C-alpha positions as CSV (number, residue, x, y, z in Angstrom):
1,X,-7.9,10.4,0.5
2,X,-6.4,10.3,-3.0
3,X,-3.6,12.6,-1.9
4,X,-2.8,10.3,1.0
5,X,-2.8,7.3,-1.3
6,X,-0.4,9.1,-3.7
7,X,1.9,10.1,-0.7
8,X,2.0,6.4,0.5
9,X,2.8,5.1,-3.0
10,X,5.6,7.8,-3.4
11,X,6.9,6.7,0.0
12,X,6.9,3.0,-1.0
13,X,8.8,4.0,-4.2
14,X,11.5,6.0,-2.4
15,X,12.3,4.1,0.8
16,X,15.6,2.2,0.8
17,X,13.9,-1.0,2.0
18,X,10.7,-2.1,3.5
19,X,12.3,-2.4,6.9
20,X,12.5,1.4,7.0
21,X,8.7,1.6,6.9
22,X,8.8,0.6,10.6
23,X,10.2,4.0,11.4
24,X,7.0,5.7,10.1
25,X,4.6,5.2,13.0
26,X,1.6,6.7,11.1
27,X,1.8,4.0,8.5
28,X,1.1,1.1,10.9
29,X,3.3,-1.0,8.7
30,X,2.9,-4.8,9.3
31,X,3.8,-8.1,7.8
32,X,0.5,-10.0,7.4
33,X,0.0,-13.6,8.6
34,X,-2.4,-16.5,8.1
35,X,-4.2,-16.6,4.8
36,X,-2.5,-13.3,3.9
37,X,1.0,-14.6,4.5
38,X,3.4,-13.1,2.0
39,X,1.6,-9.7,2.1
40,X,2.4,-6.5,3.9
41,X,0.3,-3.5,4.6
42,X,0.4,0.2,5.4
43,X,-2.4,2.5,6.4
44,X,-3.6,5.3,4.0
45,X,-5.9,6.8,6.7
46,X,-8.2,5.5,9.4
47,X,-10.5,4.0,6.7
48,X,-8.2,2.5,4.1
49,X,-5.1,0.2,4.0
50,X,-2.9,-0.8,1.2
51,X,-1.8,-4.4,1.0
52,X,1.3,-5.1,-1.1
53,X,3.9,-7.8,-1.7
54,X,7.6,-7.2,-2.0
55,X,10.2,-9.2,-3.9
56,X,14.0,-8.6,-4.0
57,X,15.3,-8.5,-7.5
58,X,19.1,-8.0,-7.7
59,X,19.7,-4.8,-5.7
60,X,16.1,-3.5,-5.9
61,X,13.0,-4.2,-4.0
62,X,9.9,-4.5,-6.3
63,X,6.6,-3.6,-4.6
64,X,3.3,-4.8,-6.0
65,X,0.1,-3.3,-4.8
66,X,-2.4,-6.2,-4.3
67,X,-5.4,-4.6,-2.6
68,X,-6.8,-1.4,-1.2
69,X,-9.0,-2.3,1.8
70,X,-11.8,-0.4,3.3
71,X,-12.5,-0.9,7.0
72,X,-16.2,-0.4,7.6
73,X,-17.7,-1.3,10.9
74,X,-15.2,-4.2,11.4
75,X,-15.9,-5.6,8.0
76,X,-13.1,-5.6,5.5
77,X,-13.9,-5.8,1.9
78,X,-11.9,-5.5,-1.3
79,X,-13.0,-2.6,-3.4
80,X,-11.8,-3.3,-6.9
81,X,-13.4,-0.1,-8.3
82,X,-11.3,1.9,-5.9
83,X,-8.1,0.0,-6.8
84,X,-8.8,0.8,-10.5
85,X,-9.6,4.4,-9.7
86,X,-6.4,4.9,-7.7
87,X,-4.3,3.1,-10.3
88,X,-5.6,5.4,-13.0
89,X,-5.0,8.5,-10.9
90,X,-1.5,7.3,-10.2
91,X,-0.9,6.9,-13.9
92,X,-2.2,10.4,-14.6
93,X,-0.1,11.8,-11.8
94,X,3.0,10.1,-13.2
95,X,2.5,11.9,-16.5
96,X,2.8,15.3,-14.8
């Protein structure tokens, strides 16, 4: 799970633009609508998704991770502890 998360974050950091995420079918990239308008999401695995926002700043796209969602029996909940854990793992991985 953690390895998949790190792979997805690495992919977000290295794509030329969010439009290119459509070419990775396994990500199930989508632009969200309704009360989540302005957010996009990709799949980490069958259980988790990453919601993020993108902003174009000069020639770069800035991606901000907003939520990591767990899908459990058709109930989606925000797991703030998981977000904190993944962010701390990401910081540790960046050091190496």
